[in-house]
PATILO-403292 format. One record per residue (C-alpha): residue number from 1; residue in three letters; x, y, z. Coordinates in steps of 0.25 Angstrom, whole numbers, plus 5000, padded with zeros to 4 digits. Layout:
# PATILO-403292
  seq  type     u     v     w
  NUM   ALA     X     Y     Z
...
//
This chain:
# PATILO-403292
  seq  type     u     v     w
    1   UNK  5524  5730  5684
    2   UNK  5531  5742  5683
    3   UNK  5539  5753  5678
    4   UNK  5545  5766  5682
    5   UNK  5555  5774  5674
    6   UNK  5568  5782  5675
    7   UNK  5561  5793  5668
    8   UNK  5553  5804  5674
    9   UNK  5540  5799  5669
   10   UNK  5528  5809  5668
   11   UNK  5519  5796  5667
   12   UNK  5522  5785  5677
   13   UNK  5525  5771  5673
   14   UNK  5515  5760  5675
   15   UNK  5518  5747  5682
   16   UNK  5524  5735  5675
   17   UNK  5520  5727  5689
   18   UNK  5488  5682  5645
   19   UNK  5484  5668  5645
   20   UNK  5486  5660  5632
   21   UNK  5489  5646  5633
   22   UNK  5504  5643  5637
   23   UNK  5513  5645  5625
   24   UNK  5523  5633  5623
   25   UNK  5534  5643  5618
   26   UNK  5535  5648  5633
   27   UNK  5539  5634  5638
   28   UNK  5554  5634  5636
   29   UNK  5555  5646  5646
   30   UNK  5549  5638  5657
   31   UNK  5555  5624  5655
   32   UNK  5568  5619  5652
   33   UNK  5565  5612  5639
   34   UNK  5554  5614  5629
   35   UNK  5551  5599  5630
   36   UNK  5548  5601  5645
   37   UNK  5538  5612  5641
   38   UNK  5531  5603  5631
   39   UNK  5530  5592  5642
   40   UNK  5525  5601  5653
   41   UNK  5517  5613  5647
   42   UNK  5516  5624  5657
   43   UNK  5504  5624  5667
   44   UNK  5500  5610  5664
   45   UNK  5505  5600  5674
   46   UNK  5515  5599  5685
   47   UNK  5518  5591  5697
   48   UNK  5527  5592  5709
   49   UNK  5537  5583  5715
   50   UNK  5530  5573  5725
   51   UNK  5529  5581  5738
   52   UNK  5525  5577  5752
   53   UNK  5514  5586  5754
   54   UNK  5510  5593  5741
   55   UNK  5508  5587  5727
   56   UNK  5506  5592  5714
   57   UNK  5499  5581  5705
   58   UNK  5508  5576  5694
   59   UNK  5498  5567  5687
   60   UNK  5486  5577  5686
   61   UNK  5487  5589  5678
   62   UNK  5486  5601  5687
   63   UNK  5474  5610  5685
   64   UNK  5480  5623  5681
   65   UNK  5468  5630  5675
   66   UNK  5467  5643  5668
   67   UNK  5460  5653  5675
   68   UNK  5448  5651  5666
   69   UNK  5445  5638  5673
   70   UNK  5446  5646  5686
   71   UNK  5437  5657  5683
   72   UNK  5427  5661  5672
   73   UNK  5431  5671  5661
   74   UNK  5427  5683  5670
   75   UNK  5441  5681  5677
   76   UNK  5446  5679  5691
   77   UNK  5439  5690  5698
   78   UNK  5425  5688  5692
   79   UNK  5421  5674  5691
   80   UNK  5409  5665  5693
   81   UNK  5417  5655  5701
   82   UNK  5417  5653  5716
   83   UNK  5429  5656  5723
   84   UNK  5433  5654  5738
   85   UNK  5438  5664  5748
   86   UNK  5448  5661  5759
   87   UNK  5437  5654  5767
   88   UNK  5433  5645  5756
   89   UNK  5420  5653  5753
   90   UNK  5416  5660  5741
   91   UNK  5423  5673  5736
   92   UNK  5413  5675  5725
   93   UNK  5402  5685  5726
   94   UNK  5389  5684  5718
   95   UNK  5386  5695  5708
   96   UNK  5375  5698  5698
   97   UNK  5373  5686  5688
   98   UNK  5379  5676  5698
   99   UNK  5394  5681  5695
  100   UNK  5404  5680  5707
  101   UNK  5415  5689  5710
  102   UNK  5428  5680  5712
  103   UNK  5435  5686  5725
  104   UNK  5446  5675  5726
  105   UNK  5456  5686  5724
  106   UNK  5451  5694  5736
  107   UNK  5459  5687  5747
  108   UNK  5472  5690  5740
  109   UNK  5469  5704  5736
  110   UNK  5472  5712  5749
  111   UNK  5486  5705  5749
  112   UNK  5489  5708  5734
  113   UNK  5484  5723  5736
  114   UNK  5494  5725  5747
  115   UNK  5505  5720  5738
  116   UNK  5500  5729  5727
  117   UNK  5501  5741  5736
  118   UNK  5516  5739  5733
  119   UNK  5513  5741  5718
  120   UNK  5505  5753  5722
  121   UNK  5517  5759  5728
  122   UNK  5525  5755  5716
  123   UNK  5516  5763  5707
  124   UNK  5516  5775  5716
  125   UNK  5531  5776  5716
  126   UNK  5531  5775  5701
  127   UNK  5522  5787  5700
  128   UNK  5526  5795  5712
  129   UNK  5538  5802  5706
  130   UNK  5533  5805  5692
  131   UNK  5525  5818  5696
  132   UNK  5533  5824  5707
  133   UNK  5547  5821  5701
  134   UNK  5549  5836  5697
  135   UNK  5545  5841  5711
  136   UNK  5555  5830  5717
  137   UNK  5566  5835  5708
  138   UNK  5564  5849  5711
  139   UNK  5564  5847  5726
  140   UNK  5576  5838  5726
  141   UNK  5584  5846  5716
  142   UNK  5585  5837  5704
  143   UNK  5575  5844  5695
  144   UNK  5578  5843  5680
  145   UNK  5588  5832  5682
  146   UNK  5582  5821  5674
  147   UNK  5592  5811  5678
  148   UNK  5589  5812  5693
  149   UNK  5574  5812  5690
  150   UNK  5576  5799  5683
  151   UNK  5585  5794  5694
  152   UNK  5573  5796  5704
  153   UNK  5565  5786  5695
  154   UNK  5577  5776  5692
  155   UNK  5581  5775  5706
  156   UNK  5567  5769  5709
  157   UNK  5569  5759  5698
  158   UNK  5583  5755  5703
  159   UNK  5577  5752  5717
  160   UNK  5566  5744  5710
  161   UNK  5576  5736  5703
  162   UNK  5583  5732  5716
  163   UNK  5570  5729  5723
  164   UNK  5566  5720  5712
  165   UNK  5579  5712  5713
  166   UNK  5578  5711  5728
  167   UNK  5563  5708  5729
  168   UNK  5563  5693  5726
  169   UNK  5573  5688  5736
  170   UNK  5566  5697  5747
  171   UNK  5552  5691  5744
  172   UNK  5557  5677  5743
  173   UNK  5563  5678  5757
  174   UNK  5553  5687  5765
  175   UNK  5540  5684  5757
  176   UNK  5532  5695  5750
  177   UNK  5525  5701  5762
  178   UNK  5538  5705  5769
  179   UNK  5544  5709  5757
  180   UNK  5533  5719  5754
  181   UNK  5534  5725  5768
  182   UNK  5549  5726  5767
  183   UNK  5548  5732  5753
  184   UNK  5539  5743  5758
  185   UNK  5551  5749  5766
  186   UNK  5559  5754  5754
  187   UNK  5546  5759  5748
  188   UNK  5542  5767  5760
  189   UNK  5556  5772  5763
  190   UNK  5558  5776  5749
  191   UNK  5545  5784  5748
  192   UNK  5548  5791  5761
  193   UNK  5563  5794  5758
  194   UNK  5558  5799  5744
  195   UNK  5547  5808  5750
  196   UNK  5557  5814  5760
  197   UNK  5569  5816  5750
  198   UNK  5576  5829  5750
  199   UNK  5587  5824  5740
  200   UNK  5588  5816  5728
  201   UNK  5596  5805  5735
  202   UNK  5584  5803  5745
  203   UNK  5574  5803  5734
  204   UNK  5582  5792  5726
  205   UNK  5584  5784  5739
  206   UNK  5569  5784  5741
  207   UNK  5566  5781  5726
  208   UNK  5576  5769  5727
  209   UNK  5570  5763  5739
  210   UNK  5556  5764  5733
  211   UNK  5561  5757  5720
  212   UNK  5567  5746  5729
  213   UNK  5553  5744  5735
  214   UNK  5546  5745  5722
  215   UNK  5556  5734  5716
  216   UNK  5552  5724  5727
  217   UNK  5537  5728  5726
  218   UNK  5536  5725  5711
  219   UNK  5542  5711  5712
  220   UNK  5535  5708  5725
  221   UNK  5520  5712  5722
  222   UNK  5518  5703  5710
  223   UNK  5525  5691  5717
  224   UNK  5516  5693  5730
  225   UNK  5503  5694  5722
  226   UNK  5506  5682  5713
  227   UNK  5509  5674  5725
  228   UNK  5497  5678  5734
  229   UNK  5486  5680  5723
  230   UNK  5477  5668  5720
  231   UNK  5481  5662  5707
  232   UNK  5468  5666  5700
  233   UNK  5469  5681  5704
  234   UNK  5484  5682  5703
  235   UNK  5484  5690  5690
  236   UNK  5473  5700  5695
  237   UNK  5479  5702  5708
  238   UNK  5493  5703  5702
  239   UNK  5488  5715  5694
  240   UNK  5487  5723  5707
  241   UNK  5502  5726  5705
  242   UNK  5499  5734  5693
  243   UNK  5487  5740  5699
  244   UNK  5494  5744  5711
  245   UNK  5505  5751  5703
  246   UNK  5495  5758  5695
  247   UNK  5488  5764  5707
  248   UNK  5501  5768  5713
  249   UNK  5505  5776  5701
  250   UNK  5491  5783  5700
  251   UNK  5492  5786  5715
  252   UNK  5505  5792  5713
  253   UNK  5500  5801  5702
  254   UNK  5489  5806  5709
  255   UNK  5497  5809  5722
  256   UNK  5507  5816  5714
  257   UNK  5498  5826  5708
  258   UNK  5500  5836  5719
  259   UNK  5515  5836  5716
  260   UNK  5512  5845  5704
  261   UNK  5509  5856  5713
  262   UNK  5516  5852  5726
  263   UNK  5531  5850  5724
  264   UNK  5533  5843  5737
  265   UNK  5521  5833  5735
  266   UNK  5531  5822  5730
  267   UNK  5535  5820  5744
  268   UNK  5521  5817  5748
  269   UNK  5518  5807  5737
  270   UNK  5531  5800  5741
  271   UNK  5527  5799  5756
  272   UNK  5514  5793  5751
  273   UNK  5522  5782  5743
  274   UNK  5526  5776  5757
  275   UNK  5511  5773  5761
  276   UNK  5509  5761  5752
  277   UNK  5522  5755  5757
  278   UNK  5516  5755  5772
  279   UNK  5503  5749  5766
  280   UNK  5511  5738  5760
  281   UNK  5519  5735  5773
  282   UNK  5506  5734  5781
  283   UNK  5498  5727  5771
  284   UNK  5508  5716  5769
  285   UNK  5508  5713  5784
  286   UNK  5493  5708  5781
  287   UNK  5496  5702  5767
  288   UNK  5499  5687  5765
  289   UNK  5512  5682  5761
  290   UNK  5514  5674  5748
  291   UNK  5509  5660  5750
  292   UNK  5520  5655  5741
  293   UNK  5531  5662  5749
  294   UNK  5525  5656  5762
  295   UNK  5525  5642  5757
  296   UNK  5540  5644  5753
  297   UNK  5543  5649  5766
  298   UNK  5537  5637  5773
  299   UNK  5525  5644  5778
  300   UNK  5515  5635  5772
  301   UNK  5503  5637  5781
  302   UNK  5504  5652  5779
  303   UNK  5504  5650  5764
  304   UNK  5492  5641  5765
  305   UNK  5485  5651  5773
  306   UNK  5488  5662  5762
  307   UNK  5483  5653  5751
  308   UNK  5470  5650  5759
  309   UNK  5467  5664  5762
  310   UNK  5470  5670  5748
  311   UNK  5468  5659  5738
  312   UNK  5457  5651  5745
  313   UNK  5457  5638  5753
  314   UNK  5455  5630  5740
  315   UNK  5469  5635  5735
  316   UNK  5477  5631  5747
  317   UNK  5481  5617  5744
  318   UNK  5484  5619  5729
  319   UNK  5492  5631  5732
  320   UNK  5500  5625  5743
  321   UNK  5503  5613  5735
  322   UNK  5508  5622  5723
  323   UNK  5517  5630  5733
  324   UNK  5523  5618  5739
  325   UNK  5526  5612  5725
  326   UNK  5533  5624  5720
  327   UNK  5541  5625  5733
  328   UNK  5546  5611  5732
  329   UNK  5551  5613  5718
  330   UNK  5557  5627  5720
  331   UNK  5562  5626  5734
  332   UNK  5556  5632  5747
  333   UNK  5567  5642  5750
  334   UNK  5562  5656  5749
  335   UNK  5574  5662  5742
  336   UNK  5577  5661  5727
  337   UNK  5590  5666  5721
  338   UNK  5592  5674  5708
  339   UNK  5600  5663  5702
  340   UNK  5588  5654  5702
  341   UNK  5583  5662  5690
  342   UNK  5595  5656  5683
  343   UNK  5600  5644  5691
  344   UNK  5592  5634  5699
  345   UNK  5601  5622  5701
  346   UNK  5590  5613  5706
  347   UNK  5580  5615  5694
  348   UNK  5584  5619  5680
  349   UNK  5570  5620  5676
  350   UNK  5566  5629  5687
  351   UNK  5578  5638  5683
  352   UNK  5573  5639  5669
  353   UNK  5559  5642  5674
  354   UNK  5564  5654  5683
  355   UNK  5573  5659  5673
  356   UNK  5562  5659  5662
  357   UNK  5553  5667  5672
  358   UNK  5563  5677  5675
  359   UNK  5566  5679  5660
  360   UNK  5551  5681  5658
  361   UNK  5550  5691  5670
  362   UNK  5561  5699  5665
  363   UNK  5557  5699  5651
  364   UNK  5543  5703  5654
  365   UNK  5548  5716  5662
  366   UNK  5558  5719  5651
  367   UNK  5547  5719  5640
  368   UNK  5537  5726  5650
  369   UNK  5547  5738  5652
  370   UNK  5552  5739  5637
  371   UNK  5538  5739  5632
  372   UNK  5539  5753  5637
  373   UNK  5529  5756  5648
  374   UNK  5538  5766  5655
  375   UNK  5541  5773  5642
  376   UNK  5527  5774  5638
  377   UNK  5523  5780  5651
  378   UNK  5534  5790  5651
  379   UNK  5530  5795  5637
  380   UNK  5515  5794  5639
  381   UNK  5515  5808  5646
  382   UNK  5520  5814  5633
  383   UNK  5509  5806  5626
  384   UNK  5498  5812  5635
  385   UNK  5504  5826  5633
  386   UNK  5502  5825  5618
  387   UNK  5487  5824  5621
  388   UNK  5486  5835  5631
  389   UNK  5488  5828  5644
  390   UNK  5499  5836  5649
  391   UNK  5498  5832  5664
  392   UNK  5508  5821  5668
  393   UNK  5499  5817  5679
  394   UNK  5487  5815  5671
  395   UNK  5495  5807  5660
  396   UNK  5500  5798  5672
  397   UNK  5486  5796  5677
  398   UNK  5481  5791  5663
  399   UNK  5493  5782  5663
  400   UNK  5490  5777  5677
  401   UNK  5475  5775  5675
  402   UNK  5478  5767  5662
  403   UNK  5488  5758  5669
  404   UNK  5478  5756  5680
  405   UNK  5467  5752  5671
  406   UNK  5476  5742  5664
  407   UNK  5480  5736  5677
  408   UNK  5465  5734  5681
  409   UNK  5463  5727  5667
  410   UNK  5475  5718  5671
  411   UNK  5468  5715  5684
  412   UNK  5456  5710  5676
  413   UNK  5463  5703  5665
  414   UNK  5476  5696  5670
  415   UNK  5469  5684  5676
  416   UNK  5459  5683  5664
  417   UNK  5469  5684  5653
  418   UNK  5481  5680  5660
  419   UNK  5495  5686  5660
  420   UNK  5501  5682  5647
  421   UNK  5489  5687  5639
  422   UNK  5489  5700  5647
  423   UNK  5504  5702  5645
  424   UNK  5503  5699  5630
  425   UNK  5491  5708  5628
  426   UNK  5497  5719  5636
  427   UNK  5510  5720  5628
  428   UNK  5502  5719  5615
  429   UNK  5494  5731  5620
  430   UNK  5506  5739  5624
  431   UNK  5512  5736  5610
  432   UNK  5500  5741  5603
  433   UNK  5499  5753  5612
  434   UNK  5514  5757  5608
  435   UNK  5512  5755  5593
  436   UNK  5499  5764  5594
  437   UNK  5508  5775  5600
  438   UNK  5519  5773  5590
  439   UNK  5509  5774  5579
  440   UNK  5503  5787  5585
  441   UNK  5517  5793  5585
  442   UNK  5522  5788  5572
  443   UNK  5510  5790  5563
  444   UNK  5503  5802  5569
  445   UNK  5490  5804  5560
  446   UNK  5484  5814  5569
  447   UNK  5491  5820  5581
  448   UNK  5479  5819  5591
  449   UNK  5477  5804  5586
  450   UNK  5491  5801  5588
  451   UNK  5491  5807  5603
  452   UNK  5478  5799  5606
  453   UNK  5485  5786  5600
  454   UNK  5497  5789  5609
  455   UNK  5488  5790  5621
  456   UNK  5480  5778  5618
  457   UNK  5493  5770  5616
  458   UNK  5499  5774  5629
  459   UNK  5487  5771  5637
  460   UNK  5485  5758  5630
  461   UNK  5499  5754  5632
  462   UNK  5499  5757  5647
  463   UNK  5485  5750  5649
  464   UNK  5490  5737  5642
  465   UNK  5503  5738  5650
  466   UNK  5495  5738  5663
  467   UNK  5486  5726  5658
  468   UNK  5497  5716  5656
  469   UNK  5512  5720  5655
  470   UNK  5511  5728  5668
  471   UNK  5504  5718  5678
  472   UNK  5506  5705  5671
  473   UNK  5521  5706  5670
  474   UNK  5523  5707  5685
  475   UNK  5513  5696  5687
  476   UNK  5517  5685  5677
  477   UNK  5532  5684  5682
  478   UNK  5529  5680  5697
  479   UNK  5518  5670  5691
  480   UNK  5529  5663  5682
  481   UNK  5540  5663  5692
  482   UNK  5543  5652  5702
  483   UNK  5540  5653  5716
  484   UNK  5554  5652  5720
  485   UNK  5559  5663  5710
  486   UNK  5547  5672  5709
  487   UNK  5554  5683  5717
  488   UNK  5567  5683  5710
  489   UNK  5560  5682  5696
  490   UNK  5551  5694  5699
  491   UNK  5563  5702  5705
  492   UNK  5571  5699  5692
  493   UNK  5559  5703  5683
  494   UNK  5557  5716  5690
  495   UNK  5571  5720  5690
  496   UNK  5571  5718  5675
  497   UNK  5559  5727  5675
  498   UNK  5566  5738  5683
  499   UNK  5578  5738  5674
  500   UNK  5569  5739  5661
  501   UNK  5561  5750  5667
  502   UNK  5573  5758  5670
  503   UNK  5579  5756  5656
  504   UNK  5566  5760  5649
  505   UNK  5564  5772  5657
  506   UNK  5579  5776  5655
  507   UNK  5579  5775  5640
  508   UNK  5565  5778  5635
  509   UNK  5566  5793  5633
  510   UNK  5579  5792  5626
  511   UNK  5573  5782  5617
  512   UNK  5561  5791  5614
  513   UNK  5570  5803  5611
  514   UNK  5579  5795  5602
  515   UNK  5569  5786  5594
  516   UNK  5555  5793  5597
  517   UNK  5543  5788  5604
  518   UNK  5537  5779  5593
  519   UNK  5550  5769  5591
  520   UNK  5551  5768  5607
  521   UNK  5536  5765  5608
  522   UNK  5537  5755  5596
  523   UNK  5548  5748  5604
  524   UNK  5539  5747  5616
  525   UNK  5528  5741  5607
  526   UNK  5537  5731  5601
  527   UNK  5542  5727  5616
  528   UNK  5527  5726  5620
  529   UNK  5525  5716  5608
  530   UNK  5537  5708  5612
  531   UNK  5532  5708  5626
  532   UNK  5518  5703  5622
  533   UNK  5525  5692  5614
  534   UNK  5534  5688  5626
  535   UNK  5522  5687  5635
  536   UNK  5514  5678  5625
  537   UNK  5525  5668  5623
  538   UNK  5533  5668  5636
  539   UNK  5522  5671  5647
  540   UNK  5515  5659  5653
  541   UNK  5501  5662  5658
  542   UNK  5499  5661  5673
  543   UNK  5485  5665  5676
  544   UNK  5477  5655  5684
  545   UNK  5489  5647  5689
  546   UNK  5496  5647  5702
  547   UNK  5511  5652  5703
  548   UNK  5514  5637  5706
  549   UNK  5507  5631  5695
  550   UNK  5514  5641  5685
  551   UNK  5528  5638  5691
  552   UNK  5525  5623  5691
  553   UNK  5521  5623  5677
  554   UNK  5532  5632  5671
  555   UNK  5544  5627  5680
  556   UNK  5548  5613  5674
  557   UNK  5556  5610  5687
  558   UNK  5543  5606  5693
  559   UNK  5540  5591  5691
  560   UNK  5530  5587  5681
  561   UNK  5519  5577  5682
  562   UNK  5524  5568  5671
  563   UNK  5538  5568  5675
//
């Protein structure tokens, strides 16, 4: 998912918003003892305590098929299989050669699209201040003061940190729909206050309010999509977070072009920033609530209707059975506490599971940010200048289009290759890109060749980031989290993201000045290799499995069939 920086960046950052067999080395992270791991390997069998109305078979191994058994090698969106729409009729359309386009994702798409509009707004606010910051500084009287210019950016990150911390508890209590609508209040007010600002204090207040809203958004959108999207399409629909952010950045770049000739244009583009907030507010009035939250809130009939309409009638009984099984184990109260990540008196195994997922979520964002995405984007403007591209807007456009292309590839690949393989491959590609740039800088055989290698390495780095490290990081964390603590774990993980984001932006230029570009980029490459290793050994594949199947398989507090 995402990143901004405390630096004044000529090129805007891209959003941060895999399937080998399960690796036994990961087991200790999710079970109390390694013996329990060997006894109950993940994603094999599980059972629920004997319920009155719902039952998970204990004697028969549940069928948790890989996606390959649900679709052919063409992937989830193009398949020869027949699927049913919400009325139980076929959603496949005959094409040439007898192929059928699988439209099982379509019922959920409008709801996911409305949620992703929040990420569009996120991307828009990332890029909106990059071009006009000089005009803003001149008009408000802090031109040439790099500290104040940095403060305009860093106050945004401070607001996002606070929003991330608060988001989980609000969503647990009110549900995703209402939280989305409440979150648009600081987003709209912040944009309007910033647009009408006549002093630095007013601008800082507006930017803080926007950051507050963005902090909630970055946590809420992945949770909502993971809980609303059908299992088969959860990865592909989840990448709309990244795509929305990319489109927001590109839109802000285009709309910011007139600011080069009109010193007051920055007010207009900040007024425009309020429009997506109104779209989200109205759109969420027609969007569905998460069926999992509805079930926890006791609105079982509403949850059943959402599953029927979005996932299909054939999924209703299985989904409701899984929801109820998880609720019986986790508890049906809507609020979870921060201490549950560390202390859960009624279940030591669940405590270990939640703590392990929180550790993985925080670690993934630490590795993502210290792999250097913000630093590379900041320095890319100088790289483009070396080959004659002196326009910062044009350089930003190249970066934005590369990021968008990578996000589209992620949309195609994430439910085919899986999260773990995509994360691992993404970080390996980022490492190779960094080492190519280091080679071009350290061993320049030919000046033109070195510049071309630097450009190629920079674009390849951004592309490979957008394929996996960006979208998959925000998607895998809610998938691994338990239903009860999903909001808290996501809030914790994104708060770590914003802290690391701030630190990288704060110290990057100083490190470059003291050590040089090559050593810093080599460090980014080394961290990328470390991240690839972490993803390979410590990330469990989640594609093709419902959130409840994942939780019941990984959380040893659920009774097992042979116990």
